[in-house]
Each structure stands twice: as C-alpha cells, then as structure tokens.
C-alpha atoms as a printed R data frame, in Angstrom:
    type eleno elety resid chain resno       x       y       z
1   ATOM     1    CA   UNK     A     1 100.162  93.862 104.876
2   ATOM     2    CA   UNK     A     2  99.972  91.945 108.355
3   ATOM     3    CA   UNK     A     3  99.122  89.381 107.028
4   ATOM     4    CA   UNK     A     4 102.214  88.885 104.527
5   ATOM     5    CA   UNK     A     5 104.163  89.428 107.675
6   ATOM     6    CA   UNK     A     6 101.638  86.293 109.667
7   ATOM     7    CA   UNK     A     7 102.519  84.389 106.394
8   ATOM     8    CA   UNK     A     8 106.720  84.686 106.532
9   ATOM     9    CA   UNK     A     9 106.398  83.373 110.100
10  ATOM    10    CA   UNK     A    10 103.776  80.624 109.591
11  ATOM    11    CA   UNK     A    11 106.204  79.335 106.932
12  ATOM    12    CA   UNK     A    12 109.284  80.033 108.861
13  ATOM    13    CA   UNK     A    13 108.044  77.569 111.593
14  ATOM    14    CA   UNK     A    14 107.225  75.093 109.388
15  ATOM    15    CA   UNK     A    15 103.345  75.310 109.966
16  ATOM    16    CA   UNK     A    16 102.433  74.782 106.324
17  ATOM    17    CA   UNK     A    17  99.205  73.700 107.275
18  ATOM    18    CA   UNK     A    18  98.046  77.160 109.173
19  ATOM    19    CA   UNK     A    19 100.061  79.385 106.096
20  ATOM    20    CA   UNK     A    20  97.635  77.753 103.632
21  ATOM    21    CA   UNK     A    21  94.324  78.269 105.420
22  ATOM    22    CA   UNK     A    22  95.987  82.006 105.767
23  ATOM    23    CA   UNK     A    23  96.615  81.907 101.926
24  ATOM    24    CA   UNK     A    24  93.251  80.781 101.377
25  ATOM    25    CA   UNK     A    25  91.951  83.564 103.128
26  ATOM    26    CA   UNK     A    26  93.773  86.603 101.199
27  ATOM    27    CA   UNK     A    27  92.771  84.817  98.474
28  ATOM    28    CA   UNK     A    28  89.300  85.471  99.331
29  ATOM    29    CA   UNK     A    29  89.824  88.796 100.916
30  ATOM    30    CA   UNK     A    30  91.774  89.888  97.348
31  ATOM    31    CA   UNK     A    31  88.839  88.193  95.567
32  ATOM    32    CA   UNK     A    32  86.385  90.113  97.365
33  ATOM    33    CA   UNK     A    33  87.914  93.586  96.913
34  ATOM    34    CA   UNK     A    34  87.674  92.877  93.051
35  ATOM    35    CA   UNK     A    35  83.956  91.942  93.292
36  ATOM    36    CA   UNK     A    36  83.200  95.125  95.349
37  ATOM    37    CA   UNK     A    37  84.872  97.312  92.745
38  ATOM    38    CA   UNK     A    38  83.172  95.594  90.025
39  ATOM    39    CA   UNK     A    39  79.948  96.722  91.370
40  ATOM    40    CA   UNK     A    40  80.802 100.023  92.364
41  ATOM    41    CA   UNK     A    41  81.802 100.786  88.622
42  ATOM    42    CA   UNK     A    42  78.436  98.758  87.300
43  ATOM    43    CA   UNK     A    43  76.756 100.936  89.712
44  ATOM    44    CA   UNK     A    44  77.827 104.245  87.913
45  ATOM    45    CA   UNK     A    45  77.845 102.913  84.888
46  ATOM    46    CA   UNK     A    46  73.931 102.181  85.682
47  ATOM    47    CA   UNK     A    47  73.367 105.721  86.068
48  ATOM    48    CA   UNK     A    48  74.603 106.433  82.984
49  ATOM    49    CA   UNK     A    49  72.736 104.405  81.417
50  ATOM    50    CA   UNK     A    50  69.660 105.319  82.704
51  ATOM    51    CA   UNK     A    51  70.060 108.788  82.949
52  ATOM    52    CA   UNK     A    52  70.369 108.876  78.894
53  ATOM    53    CA   UNK     A    53  67.218 106.938  78.491
54  ATOM    54    CA   UNK     A    54  65.490 108.647  80.246
55  ATOM    55    CA   UNK     A    55  66.307 111.899  78.647
56  ATOM    56    CA   UNK     A    56  66.843 110.617  75.316
57  ATOM    57    CA   UNK     A    57  69.782 112.348  75.280
58  ATOM    58    CA   UNK     A    58  73.522 111.836  76.168
59  ATOM    59    CA   UNK     A    59  76.425 113.912  76.900
60  ATOM    60    CA   UNK     A    60  80.118 113.908  76.123
61  ATOM    61    CA   UNK     A    61  81.240 113.871  79.703
62  ATOM    62    CA   UNK     A    62  78.339 110.358  79.761
63  ATOM    63    CA   UNK     A    63  79.651 109.097  77.216
64  ATOM    64    CA   UNK     A    64  83.358 109.434  78.584
65  ATOM    65    CA   UNK     A    65  82.149 108.183  81.622
66  ATOM    66    CA   UNK     A    66  80.415 105.408  80.456
67  ATOM    67    CA   UNK     A    67  83.699 104.043  78.061
68  ATOM    68    CA   UNK     A    68  85.775 104.603  81.484
69  ATOM    69    CA   UNK     A    69  83.873 102.655  83.543
70  ATOM    70    CA   UNK     A    70  83.362  99.865  81.319
71  ATOM    71    CA   UNK     A    71  87.385  99.817  81.013
72  ATOM    72    CA   UNK     A    72  87.897  99.661  84.832
73  ATOM    73    CA   UNK     A    73  85.017  96.973  84.729
74  ATOM    74    CA   UNK     A    74  87.011  95.065  82.656
75  ATOM    75    CA   UNK     A    75  90.357  95.903  83.742
76  ATOM    76    CA   UNK     A    76  88.879  94.580  87.890
77  ATOM    77    CA   UNK     A    77  87.562  91.826  86.486
78  ATOM    78    CA   UNK     A    78  90.631  90.481  83.858
79  ATOM    79    CA   UNK     A    79  93.481  87.551  86.513
80  ATOM    80    CA   UNK     A    80  96.732  89.148  85.914
81  ATOM    81    CA   UNK     A    81  98.791  85.830  86.266
82  ATOM    82    CA   UNK     A    82  96.497  83.520  85.532
83  ATOM    83    CA   UNK     A    83  94.009  83.726  82.533
84  ATOM    84    CA   UNK     A    84  90.440  84.504  82.656
85  ATOM    85    CA   UNK     A    85  87.938  86.617  84.854
86  ATOM    86    CA   UNK     A    86  87.541  86.753  88.162
87  ATOM    87    CA   UNK     A    87  83.446  86.685  87.537
88  ATOM    88    CA   UNK     A    88  81.468  84.696  84.587
89  ATOM    89    CA   UNK     A    89  79.459  86.628  82.085
90  ATOM    90    CA   UNK     A    90  75.959  85.258  84.191
91  ATOM    91    CA   UNK     A    91  77.889  86.578  87.198
92  ATOM    92    CA   UNK     A    92  78.426  89.779  85.532
93  ATOM    93    CA   UNK     A    93  74.975  90.169  84.693
94  ATOM    94    CA   UNK     A    94  73.871  89.013  88.431
95  ATOM    95    CA   UNK     A    95  76.101  92.042  89.463
96  ATOM    96    CA   UNK     A    96  74.602  94.551  87.371
97  ATOM    97    CA   UNK     A    97  71.121  93.447  88.407
98  ATOM    98    CA   UNK     A    98  71.979  93.977  92.057
99  ATOM    99    CA   UNK     A    99  73.786  97.026  91.164
100 ATOM   100    CA   UNK     A   100  70.420  98.439  89.551
101 ATOM   101    CA   UNK     A   101  68.695  99.716  92.361
102 ATOM   102    CA   UNK     A   102  71.873 101.720  94.039
103 ATOM   103    CA   UNK     A   103  72.234 103.769  89.970
104 ATOM   104    CA   UNK     A   104  68.792 103.984  89.771
105 ATOM   105    CA   UNK     A   105  68.125 105.980  93.234
106 ATOM   106    CA   UNK     A   106  71.577 107.911  92.194
107 ATOM   107    CA   UNK     A   107  70.301 107.896  88.765
108 ATOM   108    CA   UNK     A   108  67.004 109.773  90.171
109 ATOM   109    CA   UNK     A   109  68.790 112.995  91.684
110 ATOM   110    CA   UNK     A   110  70.841 113.507  88.257
111 ATOM   111    CA   UNK     A   111  68.032 112.998  85.594
112 ATOM   112    CA   UNK     A   112  65.465 115.361  84.942
113 ATOM   113    CA   UNK     A   113  67.972 117.965  87.532
114 ATOM   114    CA   UNK     A   114  65.797 115.428  90.074
115 ATOM   115    CA   UNK     A   115  62.536 115.920  89.710
116 ATOM   116    CA   UNK     A   116  61.653 112.364  90.141
117 ATOM   117    CA   UNK     A   117  62.078 110.179  92.472
118 ATOM   118    CA   UNK     A   118  63.189 106.747  91.760
119 ATOM   119    CA   UNK     A   119  60.321 104.732  91.183
120 ATOM   120    CA   UNK     A   120  59.322 106.996  88.917
121 ATOM   121    CA   UNK     A   121  62.266 107.701  86.913
122 ATOM   122    CA   UNK     A   122  62.117 103.608  87.269
123 ATOM   123    CA   UNK     A   123  58.975 103.727  85.347
124 ATOM   124    CA   UNK     A   124  60.259 105.967  82.658
125 ATOM   125    CA   UNK     A   125  63.364 103.077  81.659
126 ATOM   126    CA   UNK     A   126  63.667  99.747  80.407
127 ATOM   127    CA   UNK     A   127  65.794  98.270  83.599
128 ATOM   128    CA   UNK     A   128  66.364  94.630  81.159
129 ATOM   129    CA   UNK     A   129  67.544  96.446  78.419
130 ATOM   130    CA   UNK     A   130  69.694  99.246  80.739
131 ATOM   131    CA   UNK     A   131  71.405  96.007  81.661
132 ATOM   132    CA   UNK     A   132  71.669  94.162  78.554
133 ATOM   133    CA   UNK     A   133  73.235  97.309  76.873
134 ATOM   134    CA   UNK     A   134  75.669  97.264  79.729
135 ATOM   135    CA   UNK     A   135  76.499  94.124  79.270
136 ATOM   136    CA   UNK     A   136  76.886  94.663  75.725
137 ATOM   137    CA   UNK     A   137  79.258  97.649  76.156
138 ATOM   138    CA   UNK     A   138  80.877  95.313  78.910
139 ATOM   139    CA   UNK     A   139  81.579  92.429  76.737
140 ATOM   140    CA   UNK     A   140  82.351  94.187  73.640
141 ATOM   141    CA   UNK     A   141  85.297  96.315  73.096
142 ATOM   142    CA   UNK     A   142  85.405  99.760  74.009
143 ATOM   143    CA   UNK     A   143  88.650 101.584  73.544
C-alpha cells in the first residue's frame, strides 16, 4: 500500500522517471510473491507424491491434496490480465527440482510414520519419476 501512495505522489509531482522505477520494483515484488507461492505449493505436491511412491499406496486425503495444490500452482502461475504464465515449463521444472529437497525432508517426517530419515527415504524413490509426474500433473488437465 505504501508503494501505491508513493507512486501517486510521484505522478502528481510529475516525477515520471522515479514513478516508472517504482512500477518496475512493484512488478518484481509481485512476481517474487507468485514464485514463492508456486515453490511452496510445489513442496506440498512433491511431499505427497514422494509418500505415494515410497509407500506404494495413496489415500483420499493425499489425492485431494495433490489435486488442490496442482490447481493452486496453475492458478498462481497464470497471468490474469496478460495472457501466458509467470513461469515457463522449463522454469516450472527447475522450481520442482529446487523444491524436491525440502519436500523430501518433510515427507520423511510423514511417510512410514517417520521411521526413515530423508536420505533413506530418498533412496527408496525415483526422484526423476516424481518430478516428471509433478510436471505432468501441472501441465495436464486436473479438475
């Protein structure tokens, strides 16, 4: 909100150059917020996929969470006014790869009632297959 008030003052004062710089800064802040949301939702998605792969089972709760976070990733990635997405497919894949370690740490607390550490749990699953599945879900039509 402070930024909007500052922008208004800059425009009213005729300081267009500073106003444009502030608009750029606000745009970056907005994009960073979107990217952080996508990363957080990616961790949740990967946690549940890791648990499914490790335990070779699923639950209605896990399935519902997976569907919901995929929707949230798609929603967060979609540009509202301008068409397209904030992240390309390659950037989404990079985000999932970055989120994997955090997801593995969290999944280790939940899978098999927490009896395995992240390293052991990681050796029980195929990282590439899980990330590929996550990408497929994100790029597919999940309703």
